[in-house]
C-alpha positions in Angstrom: -7.6 -19.3 -6.7 -5.7 -16.2 -5.1 -2.6 -14.9 -6.3 -0.8 -16.1 -3.0 -2.4 -19.5 -3.5 -0.7 -19.5 -7.4 2.3 -17.9 -6.2 3.4 -21.3 -3.8 2.5 -24.2 -6.1 2.8 -22.8 -9.2 5.5 -21.5 -12.0 3.5 -20.9 -14.6 2.6 -16.8 -14.5 -0.2 -15.5 -16.4 -0.3 -12.6 -18.9 -3.7 -11.3 -19.0 -5.4 -9.6 -22.3 -5.3 -5.7 -23.7 -7.9 -3.6 -25.0 -7.0 -2.5 -28.5 -5.8 1.2 -28.7 -6.0 4.8 -30.2 -3.5 7.3 -28.5 -2.4 10.8 -29.3 -3.7 14.3 -30.0 -7.2 14.4 -31.8 -8.1 10.5 -30.1 -10.9 11.1 -29.0 -12.5 12.8 -32.2 -12.7 9.3 -33.7 -14.8 7.9 -30.8 -18.0 8.3 -32.9 -16.5 6.1 -36.2 -15.2 3.4 -33.8 -18.6 3.6 -31.6 -20.4 2.4 -34.8 -17.3 0.2 -36.2 -18.3 -1.7 -32.9 -22.0 -2.2 -33.7 -23.0 0.8 -30.8 -26.8 1.9 -31.3 -27.9 2.9 -27.8 -25.2 3.8 -25.7 -25.0 4.8 -22.2 -22.1 6.9 -21.3 -20.6 6.7 -17.5 -19.0 9.3 -16.2 -18.5 11.8 -13.0 -19.8 14.6 -15.1 -16.5 16.2 -14.8 -17.3 19.6 -13.6 -15.7 22.5 -15.2 -15.1 21.6 -18.3 -17.6 20.4 -21.8 -15.8 17.3 -22.4 -18.6 14.7 -22.0 -20.5 17.3 -24.0 -18.5 16.9 -27.0 -17.9 13.5 -27.0 -21.7 12.7 -26.4 -22.2 15.5 -28.8 -20.2 13.7 -31.6 -21.5 10.5 -30.7 -24.9 11.9 -32.0 -23.7 12.9 -34.8 -23.0 9.9 -35.9 -26.4 8.3 -35.3 -25.9 7.1 -32.5 -28.9 7.5 -29.3 -27.2 8.3 -26.0 -28.0 7.8 -22.0 -25.9 9.5 -19.9 -25.2 8.9 -16.9 -22.9 11.3 -14.5 -23.2 10.6 -10.7 -20.0 8.3 -11.0 -17.9 9.5 -7.9 -14.2 9.6 -6.8 -13.4 5.7 -5.4 -17.0 4.6 -7.1 -19.1 2.7 -5.0 -21.5 0.0 -5.4 -25.0 2.0 -6.1 -23.2 3.7 -9.0 -22.3 0.7 -10.6 -25.9 -0.7 -9.9 -27.8 2.3 -10.6 -25.9 2.6 -14.3 -27.2 -0.9 -14.4 -30.4 -0.4 -13.7 -30.4 2.8 -16.1 -28.8 0.8 -19.0 -31.3 -2.0 -18.8 -34.5 0.2 -18.6 -33.0 2.1 -21.9 -32.1 -1.2 -23.3 -28.6 -0.7 -24.2 -26.0 -2.1 -26.3 -23.2 -0.9 -25.5 -21.1 1.5 -22.6 -18.8 4.2 -22.9 -16.8 5.6 -20.0 -15.5 9.1 -19.8 -13.0 10.6 -17.3 -10.6 8.3 -14.7 -10.3 5.2 -12.8 -13.3 5.8 -11.1 -15.6 6.0 -14.5 -13.9 2.9 -15.9 -13.8 1.0 -12.9 -17.4 1.5 -12.5 -18.1 0.9 -16.0 -16.6 -2.4 -15.9 -18.3 -3.5 -12.8 -21.4 -2.2 -14.7 -21.1 -4.6 -17.9 -20.1 -7.4 -15.5 -23.2 -6.8 -13.4 -25.7 -6.8 -16.7 -23.8 -10.0 -18.2 -25.1 -11.6 -15.2 -28.6 -10.6 -15.5 -28.1 -7.5 -12.9 -26.3 -9.7 -10.1 -25.1 -7.0 -7.4 -21.6 -6.1 -8.1 -20.3 -7.0 -5.0 -20.3 -10.6 -6.2 -17.8 -10.5 -8.2 -14.7 -9.5 -6.1 -11.8 -11.8 -6.8 -10.3 -12.9 -9.6 -11.8 -14.5 -12.6 -15.4 -14.5 -10.6 -17.9 -13.9 -13.9 -19.2 -16.8 -15.7 -20.2 -15.3 -18.4 -17.0 -14.3 -20.7 -19.2 -12.4 -23.4 -20.9 -9.1 -21.7 -21.2 -5.3 -23.9 -18.7 -3.8 -25.7 -17.1 -0.8 -23.7 -15.2 2.1 -25.2 -12.9 3.8 -22.4 -11.8 7.7 -22.8 -9.5 9.0 -20.1 -9.1 12.3 -18.9 -6.6 11.4 -16.7 -3.2 10.3 -16.4 -2.8 8.2 -13.6 -4.5 4.3 -13.5 -4.5 3.3 -16.4 -8.1 1.0 -16.1 -8.7 1.1 -20.0 -6.6 -1.2 -20.0 -5.8 -3.7 -16.9 -8.1 -6.5 -16.7 -9.1 -4.4 -12.7 -11.7 -2.7 -11.2 -11.8 -1.3 -7.7 -15.2 -1.1 -6.2 -16.0 0.4 -2.6 -18.3 -1.9 -0.6 -21.0 -0.1 1.2 -22.9 -2.8 2.3 -20.5 -3.3 4.5 -20.5 -2.6 9.0 -19.6 1.3 9.4 -16.9 0.9 11.5 -15.0 -1.8 9.0 -16.0 -0.5 5.7 -14.6 -2.5 2.7 -12.8 -1.4 -0.7 -11.9 -4.5 -3.1 -10.1 -4.9 -6.1 -11.4 -7.4 -8.9 -9.4 -8.6 -11.0 -11.7 -10.3 -14.6 -10.6 -10.7 -18.1 -13.8 -10.5 -19.2 -13.8 -6.8 -17.9 -11.1 -5.5 -20.1 -11.9 -2.7 -22.3 -13.0 -3.4 -26.3 -11.3 0.1 -27.1 -9.1 2.5 -25.3 -8.9 5.6 -26.1 -6.1 8.1 -24.3 -6.1 11.3 -25.8 -3.0 14.2 -23.7 -5.5 16.8 -24.7 -8.4 16.2 -23.0 -6.0 16.3 -19.7 -5.1 20.4 -20.5 -8.1 21.0 -18.0 -7.0 18.5 -15.0 -6.1 20.9 -11.3 -3.0 21.0 -10.8 -3.7 18.6 -7.8 -5.3 15.9 -9.2 -2.4 15.8 -12.0 0.3 15.4 -9.8 -1.7 13.2 -7.5 -2.4 11.1 -10.5 0.9 11.1 -11.2 2.0 9.4 -8.7 -0.9 6.5 -9.2 1.1 6.1 -12.4 5.1 6.0 -10.5 3.3 3.0 -8.3 1.7 1.3 -10.6 5.5 1.3 -12.9 7.4 1.1 -9.2 5.0 -2.2 -7.7 5.7 -4.6 -10.2 8.9 -3.9 -11.1 10.0 -5.4 -7.6 7.0 -7.6 -6.5 7.5 -11.2 -5.5 6.0 -12.0 -9.0 8.9 -11.2 -10.9 7.0 -11.1 -14.3 9.7 -10.8 -16.6 7.6 -9.4 -19.6 6.5 -6.5 -17.4 9.8 -5.0 -16.1 10.4 -3.3 -19.2 7.4 -1.3 -19.3 7.4 -1.0 -15.8 10.9 0.7 -15.6 10.6 2.7 -18.6 7.5 4.3 -17.1 9.3 5.4 -14.3 11.5 7.2 -16.4 8.8 9.0 -18.4 7.3 9.6 -15.1 10.3 11.2 -13.5 10.8 13.5 -16.8 7.1 14.6 -17.3 5.6 14.6 -14.8 6.6 18.6 -13.0 6.1 19.8 -16.5 2.0 18.4 -16.9 1.8 19.7 -12.7 2.9 23.0 -13.6 2.4 23.8 -17.5 -0.8 21.6 -17.9 -0.8 23.0 -21.4 2.5 21.4 -22.2 1.6 18.7 -24.5 4.9 16.8 -24.8 4.8 16.9 -21.1 0.5 15.7 -20.9 1.8 13.0 -24.0 4.7 11.6 -22.3 2.3 11.1 -18.7 -0.3 9.5 -21.0 2.2 7.3 -21.8 3.6 6.3 -18.9 0.5 6.0 -17.2 -0.7 3.2 -20.2 2.7 1.4 -20.1 2.6 1.3 -16.2 -0.9 0.3 -16.2 0.2 -3.1 -18.6 3.0 -3.5 -16.4 0.9 -4.3 -13.7 -2.0 -6.0 -15.6 0.5 -9.1 -14.6 3.7 -8.4 -13.1 0.9 -7.6 -9.9 0.8 -4.7 -7.1 1.9 -4.7 -3.5 0.8 -2.6 -0.6 1.4 0.6 -1.8 -1.9 0.0 -3.5 -3.4 -1.7 -0.4 -2.7 1.2 1.7 -4.2 3.3 -0.5 -7.5 0.9 -0.9 -8.0 1.0 3.2 -7.4 5.0 3.6 -9.7 5.6 1.2 -12.1 3.0 2.2 -12.2 4.8 5.3 -11.9 8.3 4.0 -12.7 8.0 0.5 -9.8 10.0 -0.2 -8.1 10.5 -3.8 -6.6 6.8 -4.6 -3.5 9.1 -6.0 -3.0 11.5 -3.0 -3.0 8.3 -1.0 -0.2 6.4 -2.9 1.4 9.6 -3.3 1.8 9.2 0.9 2.5 5.6 0.6 5.3 5.0 -1.4 8.3 6.4 0.0 6.9 4.4 3.1 6.3 1.0 1.0 9.6 1.7 -0.9 11.7 1.8 2.0 10.0 -1.1 4.1 10.7 -3.8 0.9 14.0 -2.0 0.0 16.1 -4.9 1.6 14.8 -7.4 -0.7 15.0 -5.6 -3.3 18.3 -3.5 -3.2 19.0 -3.8 -7.3 15.5 -3.7 -8.0 15.5 -0.2 -6.6 18.9 0.6 -8.2 17.7 0.3 -11.4 14.8 2.7 -11.0 17.2 5.5 -9.5 18.8 5.3 -12.3 15.6 5.3 -14.5 14.4 8.6 -12.2 18.0 10.0 -13.4 20.1 9.6 -10.7 23.7 9.5 -11.9 24.7 6.3 -10.0 28.2 5.5 -11.5 30.4 4.8 -7.9 27.0 4.0 -6.1 26.6 0.3 -4.0 23.1 -0.6 -5.2 22.1 0.1 -1.4 23.1 3.7 -2.0 21.4 3.5 -5.4 18.3 2.5 -3.7 18.4 5.0 -1.2 19.2 7.4 -4.3 15.8 6.5 -5.6 13.6 6.8 -2.3 15.0 10.5 -2.5 14.7 10.8 -5.8 10.5 10.3 -5.0 10.1 12.3 -2.4 11.7 14.6 -4.4 9.5 14.5 -6.7 6.8 14.2 -4.5 7.4 17.9 -2.9 8.5 19.0 -6.3 4.9 18.6 -7.4 3.1 20.1 -4.1 1.7 16.6 -2.9 0.8 16.3 1.1 3.5 14.4 2.8 1.3 12.6 5.4 -2.4 11.3 5.7 -3.0 14.2 8.9 -1.9 16.6 6.8 -5.1 16.1 4.3 -7.8 18.0 5.4 -11.3 18.7 2.9 -9.8 22.3 1.7 -6.7 20.8 0.6 -7.5 19.5 -2.4 -10.1 19.4 -5.4 -11.2 15.5 -5.4 -11.5 15.4 -1.5 -15.0 14.7 0.1 -14.1 13.7 3.7 -17.1 12.9 5.9 -19.4 14.2 2.9 -20.3 11.1 1.4 -24.2 10.1 0.4 -24.5 7.7 2.8 -23.7 6.6 6.9 -20.4 5.0 6.1 -18.7 7.8 5.8 -20.2 10.6 8.4 -16.6 10.7 9.9 -14.9 13.7 10.9 -13.7 16.1 8.3 -9.9 15.3 9.0 -8.3 11.7 8.8 -7.2 10.7 12.5 -4.3 8.5 12.5 -4.6 7.4 15.5 -3.9 4.1 17.2 -7.1 2.9 16.5 -7.3 4.5 13.0 -3.6 2.6 12.1 -4.8 -0.6 13.9 -8.4 -1.1 11.4 -6.3 0.6 8.2 -3.8 -2.1 8.8 -6.3 -4.6 8.8 -7.4 -3.7 5.9 -4.3 -4.1 4.4 -3.9 -7.7 5.2 -6.9 -8.5 3.1 -6.4 -6.9 0.3 -6.1 -8.7 -3.0 -2.6 -6.4 -3.8 -0.8 -7.0 -0.7 0.2 -11.0 -1.6 2.1 -9.4 -4.7 4.7 -7.2 -2.1 7.9 -8.0 -2.8 8.2 -7.9 1.2 6.1 -10.2 3.4 3.9 -8.5 5.2 2.1 -9.5 8.6 0.0 -7.2 10.7 3.8 -6.6 12.9 5.4 -5.4 9.9 3.0 -3.3 8.6 1.8 -1.7 11.1 4.6 0.5 11.6 4.2 1.6 8.0 0.8 2.6 8.0 1.9 4.9 11.1 4.9 5.9 9.4 1.9 6.9 6.6 -0.4 8.7 9.5 2.1 10.6 11.3 6.1 10.1 10.4 8.1 13.0 8.7 10.0 11.4 5.7 13.1 12.7 6.6 13.2 10.2 9.1 13.7 7.9 6.2 16.2 9.4 4.8 18.4 10.0 7.6 
């Protein structure tokens, strides 16, 4: 059953599993002993390659030192594609591997989770598992997920996001698969690995955290076990993101964001998401833009959209972001939360509209440069009426939309998407 079907007839909500985790400076050095403890012998490492760092090399050599055989697939792309997953599955099968390690951010982890599900089903195409718990075999190869960004929290969640490149190029499809069988066996979060993360990428990943934390806090699921984590992750992000962006070697800032992203993912794991993520998925389906960047641009607009049904919750968010709300009404405090989010976005230097995003404006952009006809588009986001309509329709079909605080229809969501494209953030503050 889909989330919207579950919400209506049943008061029962589900708490989804988390993996065991090692967290803190130096945690990545434990991967060899931990892999041996889990019975790894021949491991497929899935990564983007992490250009400009030696992170993958160090981890692979550490695994070899501990007697493990390693095969590397380093072609995972931002917004991982179905063919990334299936190429890795083929390599895994050809080399008779028995385990996985993913190194990187959400793209590496998500592609790896999809590959594990496919391997457990004799190499069936990953696109067959879109939706909720579509896998039929609960047992799949063990997986250690090593994070190098503070963003998605994919190393601890039951979700993975894949772009389906087999669809009509004029109607691309990026989907979320939620599957308890996809949860990693062991998560490793080491803030030292974040030191090489570029300034803009650090900022964008940080807004992925803020989206992960704020959406379950106002979600119509209203899942009580998620609310504390959500609010604390907002607080940690407000306190640490600026320092992590502008002083990337600052251990307290990096460590603060490590915990923020981890517990924010644990909040949405059972507490749900909303149309910040739906808009992000839709825009990257068409333009292959970075997920965190998309979330950052969408977040203020979606907060403004949802406030009329959740003023009290947004007032709580304002306090978590450090706003002194004494003497304010809930409405005034909610407005202050929105102002604080916009201030944070500007302080860390993120573009404010999708039409401001160009191929040379940030390090992870692949606009118009994808490997298939699926991405043969202009190197700028158009943001015209047809673009807004296409993206709005994609939003309405996204698995995250049913959890949004406010009911979503084409007529209510289209203005939000249009404002993300071309609107002025100052308009939201007036």
